[in-house]
C-alpha positions as CSV (number, residue, x, y, z in Angstrom):
1,M,-23.2,-37.3,-78.1
2,S,-20.7,-35.8,-75.6
3,D,-17.4,-34.4,-76.8
4,A,-15.4,-37.3,-75.1
5,K,-17.5,-40.0,-76.9
6,R,-17.3,-38.1,-80.2
7,L,-13.5,-37.8,-79.9
8,L,-13.1,-41.4,-78.9
9,A,-15.3,-42.6,-81.9
10,E,-13.3,-40.3,-84.2
11,G,-9.9,-41.6,-83.0
12,A,-11.1,-45.2,-83.2
13,T,-12.4,-44.9,-86.7
14,D,-9.2,-43.1,-87.8
15,A,-7.0,-45.8,-86.3
16,V,-9.0,-48.7,-87.9
17,G,-9.0,-47.0,-91.3
18,F,-5.3,-46.3,-91.2
19,L,-4.4,-49.7,-90.0
20,G,-6.6,-51.5,-92.4
21,G,-5.3,-49.4,-95.3
22,A,-1.7,-50.0,-94.3
23,L,-2.2,-53.7,-94.0
24,L,-3.9,-53.8,-97.4
25,G,-0.9,-51.9,-98.8
26,F,1.4,-54.3,-97.2
27,G,-0.5,-57.2,-98.7
28,I,-0.5,-55.8,-102.1
29,G,3.3,-55.3,-101.9
30,Y,3.7,-58.8,-100.6
31,V,1.7,-60.2,-103.6
32,M,3.9,-58.1,-105.9
33,G,7.0,-59.5,-104.4
34,L,8.1,-56.4,-102.5
35,D,9.7,-56.9,-99.1
36,I,9.3,-54.0,-96.7
37,F,11.6,-55.7,-94.2
38,S,14.5,-56.5,-96.5
39,Q,18.0,-55.5,-95.5
40,G,19.0,-52.0,-96.7
41,Y,17.0,-49.5,-98.7
42,D,16.8,-50.9,-102.2
43,T,14.2,-49.9,-104.7
44,R,11.9,-52.8,-103.9
45,S,11.8,-52.0,-100.2
46,I,11.2,-48.3,-100.8
47,L,8.3,-49.1,-103.1
48,A,6.9,-51.4,-100.3
49,I,7.2,-48.7,-97.7
50,A,5.5,-46.2,-100.1
51,L,2.6,-48.7,-100.7
52,V,2.1,-49.1,-96.9
53,G,2.1,-45.3,-96.5
54,L,-0.2,-44.8,-99.4
55,G,-2.6,-47.5,-98.2
56,G,-2.7,-46.0,-94.7
57,G,-3.5,-42.6,-96.1
58,V,-6.3,-43.9,-98.3
59,G,-7.7,-46.0,-95.5
60,L,-7.7,-42.9,-93.2
61,N,-9.4,-40.8,-95.8
62,L,-12.1,-43.5,-96.4
63,A,-12.7,-43.8,-92.7
64,R,-13.2,-40.0,-92.4
65,R,-15.6,-40.0,-95.3
66,W,-17.6,-42.9,-93.9
67,R,-17.8,-41.1,-90.5
68,G,-18.8,-37.9,-92.2
69,S,-21.6,-39.6,-94.2
70,R,-23.0,-41.2,-91.0
71,G,-23.1,-37.9,-89.1
72,K,-25.4,-36.1,-91.5
């Protein structure tokens, strides 16, 4: 695989993993009653923001592990 195709595949899987994880974190926060878009920075909105960030990071890590396991 050429470098350009490899980099494109790497970027695409990273983006899908991060976005999927962030959406999952948002969904979990929504089910828990946390509103990321509430006015001001109260405790509930900060927890929702943290869940989205944590979900994005986990999704990115899982995408990289998946890509690494397919490359071997």
